[in-house]
mmCIF file of the C-alpha atoms, coordinates in Angstrom:
data_MODEL
# 
_entry.id   MODEL 
# 
loop_
_atom_site.group_PDB 
_atom_site.id 
_atom_site.type_symbol 
_atom_site.label_atom_id 
_atom_site.label_alt_id 
_atom_site.label_comp_id 
_atom_site.label_asym_id 
_atom_site.label_entity_id 
_atom_site.label_seq_id 
_atom_site.pdbx_PDB_ins_code 
_atom_site.Cartn_x 
_atom_site.Cartn_y 
_atom_site.Cartn_z 
_atom_site.occupancy 
_atom_site.B_iso_or_equiv 
_atom_site.pdbx_formal_charge 
_atom_site.auth_seq_id 
_atom_site.auth_comp_id 
_atom_site.auth_asym_id 
_atom_site.auth_atom_id 
_atom_site.pdbx_PDB_model_num 
ATOM 1   C CA . UNK A 1 1   ? 67.651 68.031 49.449 1.00 0.00 ? 1   UNK A CA 1 
ATOM 2   C CA . UNK A 1 2   ? 68.647 67.407 46.350 1.00 0.00 ? 2   UNK A CA 1 
ATOM 3   C CA . UNK A 1 3   ? 70.061 69.114 43.991 1.00 0.00 ? 3   UNK A CA 1 
ATOM 4   C CA . UNK A 1 4   ? 69.570 67.384 40.183 1.00 0.00 ? 4   UNK A CA 1 
ATOM 5   C CA . UNK A 1 5   ? 72.492 67.622 36.810 1.00 0.00 ? 5   UNK A CA 1 
ATOM 6   C CA . UNK A 1 6   ? 70.357 69.446 33.809 1.00 0.00 ? 6   UNK A CA 1 
ATOM 7   C CA . UNK A 1 7   ? 72.410 70.794 31.594 1.00 0.00 ? 7   UNK A CA 1 
ATOM 8   C CA . UNK A 1 8   ? 69.464 73.313 30.797 1.00 0.00 ? 8   UNK A CA 1 
ATOM 9   C CA . UNK A 1 9   ? 71.365 76.630 32.882 1.00 0.00 ? 9   UNK A CA 1 
ATOM 10  C CA . UNK A 1 10  ? 69.564 76.675 35.782 1.00 0.00 ? 10  UNK A CA 1 
ATOM 11  C CA . UNK A 1 11  ? 69.844 74.728 39.298 1.00 0.00 ? 11  UNK A CA 1 
ATOM 12  C CA . UNK A 1 12  ? 67.266 72.436 40.206 1.00 0.00 ? 12  UNK A CA 1 
ATOM 13  C CA . UNK A 1 13  ? 66.213 71.283 43.391 1.00 0.00 ? 13  UNK A CA 1 
ATOM 14  C CA . UNK A 1 14  ? 64.214 68.376 44.781 1.00 0.00 ? 14  UNK A CA 1 
ATOM 15  C CA . UNK A 1 15  ? 62.502 68.815 47.983 1.00 0.00 ? 15  UNK A CA 1 
ATOM 16  C CA . UNK A 1 16  ? 61.032 66.259 50.527 1.00 0.00 ? 16  UNK A CA 1 
ATOM 17  C CA . UNK A 1 17  ? 59.753 66.044 54.300 1.00 0.00 ? 17  UNK A CA 1 
ATOM 18  C CA . UNK A 1 18  ? 58.925 69.188 56.164 1.00 0.00 ? 18  UNK A CA 1 
ATOM 19  C CA . UNK A 1 19  ? 60.466 72.596 56.174 1.00 0.00 ? 19  UNK A CA 1 
ATOM 20  C CA . UNK A 1 20  ? 60.477 72.985 59.975 1.00 0.00 ? 20  UNK A CA 1 
ATOM 21  C CA . UNK A 1 21  ? 62.538 73.759 62.358 1.00 0.00 ? 21  UNK A CA 1 
ATOM 22  C CA . UNK A 1 22  ? 64.902 70.915 61.901 1.00 0.00 ? 22  UNK A CA 1 
ATOM 23  C CA . UNK A 1 23  ? 63.737 70.266 57.796 1.00 0.00 ? 23  UNK A CA 1 
ATOM 24  C CA . UNK A 1 24  ? 65.252 74.030 57.908 1.00 0.00 ? 24  UNK A CA 1 
ATOM 25  C CA . UNK A 1 25  ? 68.369 73.210 59.128 1.00 0.00 ? 25  UNK A CA 1 
ATOM 26  C CA . UNK A 1 26  ? 69.580 70.877 57.620 1.00 0.00 ? 26  UNK A CA 1 
ATOM 27  C CA . UNK A 1 27  ? 69.301 71.630 54.135 1.00 0.00 ? 27  UNK A CA 1 
ATOM 28  C CA . UNK A 1 28  ? 68.960 75.927 54.429 1.00 0.00 ? 28  UNK A CA 1 
ATOM 29  C CA . UNK A 1 29  ? 73.525 76.327 54.398 1.00 0.00 ? 29  UNK A CA 1 
ATOM 30  C CA . UNK A 1 30  ? 73.335 74.765 51.098 1.00 0.00 ? 30  UNK A CA 1 
ATOM 31  C CA . UNK A 1 31  ? 69.532 76.011 49.911 1.00 0.00 ? 31  UNK A CA 1 
ATOM 32  C CA . UNK A 1 32  ? 70.901 79.455 50.154 1.00 0.00 ? 32  UNK A CA 1 
ATOM 33  C CA . UNK A 1 33  ? 74.381 79.139 48.322 1.00 0.00 ? 33  UNK A CA 1 
ATOM 34  C CA . UNK A 1 34  ? 72.980 77.387 45.565 1.00 0.00 ? 34  UNK A CA 1 
ATOM 35  C CA . UNK A 1 35  ? 70.838 80.638 45.086 1.00 0.00 ? 35  UNK A CA 1 
ATOM 36  C CA . UNK A 1 36  ? 74.249 83.530 45.550 1.00 0.00 ? 36  UNK A CA 1 
ATOM 37  C CA . UNK A 1 37  ? 75.643 82.684 42.000 1.00 0.00 ? 37  UNK A CA 1 
ATOM 38  C CA . UNK A 1 38  ? 72.344 83.805 41.135 1.00 0.00 ? 38  UNK A CA 1 
ATOM 39  C CA . UNK A 1 39  ? 70.839 81.421 38.444 1.00 0.00 ? 39  UNK A CA 1 
ATOM 40  C CA . UNK A 1 40  ? 67.652 80.615 37.815 1.00 0.00 ? 40  UNK A CA 1 
ATOM 41  C CA . UNK A 1 41  ? 66.299 78.305 40.265 1.00 0.00 ? 41  UNK A CA 1 
ATOM 42  C CA . UNK A 1 42  ? 63.932 75.482 39.804 1.00 0.00 ? 42  UNK A CA 1 
ATOM 43  C CA . UNK A 1 43  ? 62.838 73.626 43.184 1.00 0.00 ? 43  UNK A CA 1 
ATOM 44  C CA . UNK A 1 44  ? 60.481 70.689 43.347 1.00 0.00 ? 44  UNK A CA 1 
ATOM 45  C CA . UNK A 1 45  ? 58.338 71.037 46.070 1.00 0.00 ? 45  UNK A CA 1 
ATOM 46  C CA . UNK A 1 46  ? 56.445 68.200 45.230 1.00 0.00 ? 46  UNK A CA 1 
ATOM 47  C CA . UNK A 1 47  ? 57.077 65.530 48.111 1.00 0.00 ? 47  UNK A CA 1 
ATOM 48  C CA . UNK A 1 48  ? 56.642 68.890 50.681 1.00 0.00 ? 48  UNK A CA 1 
ATOM 49  C CA . UNK A 1 49  ? 54.414 68.186 53.050 1.00 0.00 ? 49  UNK A CA 1 
ATOM 50  C CA . UNK A 1 50  ? 54.147 71.633 55.434 1.00 0.00 ? 50  UNK A CA 1 
ATOM 51  C CA . UNK A 1 51  ? 56.932 74.569 55.177 1.00 0.00 ? 51  UNK A CA 1 
ATOM 52  C CA . UNK A 1 52  ? 56.955 76.800 58.895 1.00 0.00 ? 52  UNK A CA 1 
ATOM 53  C CA . UNK A 1 53  ? 57.928 79.867 58.847 1.00 0.00 ? 53  UNK A CA 1 
ATOM 54  C CA . UNK A 1 54  ? 61.123 79.111 58.400 1.00 0.00 ? 54  UNK A CA 1 
ATOM 55  C CA . UNK A 1 55  ? 60.969 77.436 55.643 1.00 0.00 ? 55  UNK A CA 1 
ATOM 56  C CA . UNK A 1 56  ? 59.379 79.907 54.297 1.00 0.00 ? 56  UNK A CA 1 
ATOM 57  C CA . UNK A 1 57  ? 62.399 82.873 55.179 1.00 0.00 ? 57  UNK A CA 1 
ATOM 58  C CA . UNK A 1 58  ? 64.688 80.663 53.692 1.00 0.00 ? 58  UNK A CA 1 
ATOM 59  C CA . UNK A 1 59  ? 62.208 80.696 50.846 1.00 0.00 ? 59  UNK A CA 1 
ATOM 60  C CA . UNK A 1 60  ? 62.038 84.846 50.980 1.00 0.00 ? 60  UNK A CA 1 
ATOM 61  C CA . UNK A 1 61  ? 65.744 85.208 51.462 1.00 0.00 ? 61  UNK A CA 1 
ATOM 62  C CA . UNK A 1 62  ? 66.837 83.226 48.342 1.00 0.00 ? 62  UNK A CA 1 
ATOM 63  C CA . UNK A 1 63  ? 63.843 84.568 46.348 1.00 0.00 ? 63  UNK A CA 1 
ATOM 64  C CA . UNK A 1 64  ? 65.375 88.219 46.834 1.00 0.00 ? 64  UNK A CA 1 
ATOM 65  C CA . UNK A 1 65  ? 69.372 87.064 45.970 1.00 0.00 ? 65  UNK A CA 1 
ATOM 66  C CA . UNK A 1 66  ? 68.121 85.996 42.809 1.00 0.00 ? 66  UNK A CA 1 
ATOM 67  C CA . UNK A 1 67  ? 65.578 88.681 42.086 1.00 0.00 ? 67  UNK A CA 1 
ATOM 68  C CA . UNK A 1 68  ? 68.728 91.055 42.831 1.00 0.00 ? 68  UNK A CA 1 
ATOM 69  C CA . UNK A 1 69  ? 70.482 89.179 40.498 1.00 0.00 ? 69  UNK A CA 1 
ATOM 70  C CA . UNK A 1 70  ? 68.355 88.868 37.388 1.00 0.00 ? 70  UNK A CA 1 
ATOM 71  C CA . UNK A 1 71  ? 67.139 85.542 38.048 1.00 0.00 ? 71  UNK A CA 1 
ATOM 72  C CA . UNK A 1 72  ? 64.192 84.108 38.729 1.00 0.00 ? 72  UNK A CA 1 
ATOM 73  C CA . UNK A 1 73  ? 62.711 81.436 41.864 1.00 0.00 ? 73  UNK A CA 1 
ATOM 74  C CA . UNK A 1 74  ? 60.155 78.693 40.419 1.00 0.00 ? 74  UNK A CA 1 
ATOM 75  C CA . UNK A 1 75  ? 59.158 76.609 42.622 1.00 0.00 ? 75  UNK A CA 1 
ATOM 76  C CA . UNK A 1 76  ? 57.394 73.326 40.991 1.00 0.00 ? 76  UNK A CA 1 
ATOM 77  C CA . UNK A 1 77  ? 54.172 72.116 42.136 1.00 0.00 ? 77  UNK A CA 1 
ATOM 78  C CA . UNK A 1 78  ? 53.515 72.637 45.883 1.00 0.00 ? 78  UNK A CA 1 
ATOM 79  C CA . UNK A 1 79  ? 50.800 71.488 47.240 1.00 0.00 ? 79  UNK A CA 1 
ATOM 80  C CA . UNK A 1 80  ? 47.439 73.630 47.691 1.00 0.00 ? 80  UNK A CA 1 
ATOM 81  C CA . UNK A 1 81  ? 48.612 73.614 51.003 1.00 0.00 ? 81  UNK A CA 1 
ATOM 82  C CA . UNK A 1 82  ? 51.583 75.223 51.395 1.00 0.00 ? 82  UNK A CA 1 
ATOM 83  C CA . UNK A 1 83  ? 50.586 77.350 47.345 1.00 0.00 ? 83  UNK A CA 1 
ATOM 84  C CA . UNK A 1 84  ? 48.059 79.162 49.910 1.00 0.00 ? 84  UNK A CA 1 
ATOM 85  C CA . UNK A 1 85  ? 50.364 80.347 52.235 1.00 0.00 ? 85  UNK A CA 1 
ATOM 86  C CA . UNK A 1 86  ? 52.697 81.236 49.955 1.00 0.00 ? 86  UNK A CA 1 
ATOM 87  C CA . UNK A 1 87  ? 50.544 83.180 48.656 1.00 0.00 ? 87  UNK A CA 1 
ATOM 88  C CA . UNK A 1 88  ? 49.407 84.569 51.788 1.00 0.00 ? 88  UNK A CA 1 
ATOM 89  C CA . UNK A 1 89  ? 52.773 85.773 52.944 1.00 0.00 ? 89  UNK A CA 1 
ATOM 90  C CA . UNK A 1 90  ? 53.396 87.906 49.224 1.00 0.00 ? 90  UNK A CA 1 
ATOM 91  C CA . UNK A 1 91  ? 56.110 84.856 48.622 1.00 0.00 ? 91  UNK A CA 1 
ATOM 92  C CA . UNK A 1 92  ? 54.931 85.180 44.828 1.00 0.00 ? 92  UNK A CA 1 
ATOM 93  C CA . UNK A 1 93  ? 56.091 88.679 44.467 1.00 0.00 ? 93  UNK A CA 1 
ATOM 94  C CA . UNK A 1 94  ? 59.700 86.811 44.141 1.00 0.00 ? 94  UNK A CA 1 
ATOM 95  C CA . UNK A 1 95  ? 59.020 83.821 42.625 1.00 0.00 ? 95  UNK A CA 1 
ATOM 96  C CA . UNK A 1 96  ? 56.682 81.619 40.487 1.00 0.00 ? 96  UNK A CA 1 
ATOM 97  C CA . UNK A 1 97  ? 54.507 78.236 41.292 1.00 0.00 ? 97  UNK A CA 1 
ATOM 98  C CA . UNK A 1 98  ? 54.589 75.971 37.692 1.00 0.00 ? 98  UNK A CA 1 
ATOM 99  C CA . UNK A 1 99  ? 52.964 72.993 37.935 1.00 0.00 ? 99  UNK A CA 1 
ATOM 100 C CA . UNK A 1 100 ? 55.284 70.932 35.568 1.00 0.00 ? 100 UNK A CA 1 
ATOM 101 C CA . UNK A 1 101 ? 58.481 70.867 34.511 1.00 0.00 ? 101 UNK A CA 1 
ATOM 102 C CA . UNK A 1 102 ? 58.287 72.584 30.915 1.00 0.00 ? 102 UNK A CA 1 
ATOM 103 C CA . UNK A 1 103 ? 56.151 75.350 32.365 1.00 0.00 ? 103 UNK A CA 1 
ATOM 104 C CA . UNK A 1 104 ? 59.014 75.892 35.026 1.00 0.00 ? 104 UNK A CA 1 
ATOM 105 C CA . UNK A 1 105 ? 61.071 76.131 32.523 1.00 0.00 ? 105 UNK A CA 1 
ATOM 106 C CA . UNK A 1 106 ? 59.265 78.757 30.644 1.00 0.00 ? 106 UNK A CA 1 
ATOM 107 C CA . UNK A 1 107 ? 59.414 80.378 34.243 1.00 0.00 ? 107 UNK A CA 1 
ATOM 108 C CA . UNK A 1 108 ? 63.422 80.242 34.382 1.00 0.00 ? 108 UNK A CA 1 
ATOM 109 C CA . UNK A 1 109 ? 63.745 81.782 31.182 1.00 0.00 ? 109 UNK A CA 1 
ATOM 110 C CA . UNK A 1 110 ? 61.884 84.707 31.965 1.00 0.00 ? 110 UNK A CA 1 
ATOM 111 C CA . UNK A 1 111 ? 63.174 87.885 33.732 1.00 0.00 ? 111 UNK A CA 1 
# 
């Protein structure tokens, strides 16, 4: 997990690899703490190859936290299978999928 420094008021995170049990265990505490302050969060998933149930659960928790604080969770460039899984489980009720950084910024700025 890499937290990117940007001066646009959003929390930018880049994830890579697999979000299975070992992958989620490494990042979950830090990832969820970044959602806590309620700043819009943009998560670049372009290098993520798999998201298991624990990863989906982590994203649900972050999305619900942000929604309560009137902020958005935006996924940038997930693969088609990952985006499909998010839609199937209803994660897109708490998060938006964007294909470009400009679209991600626009989605994060909307409430």
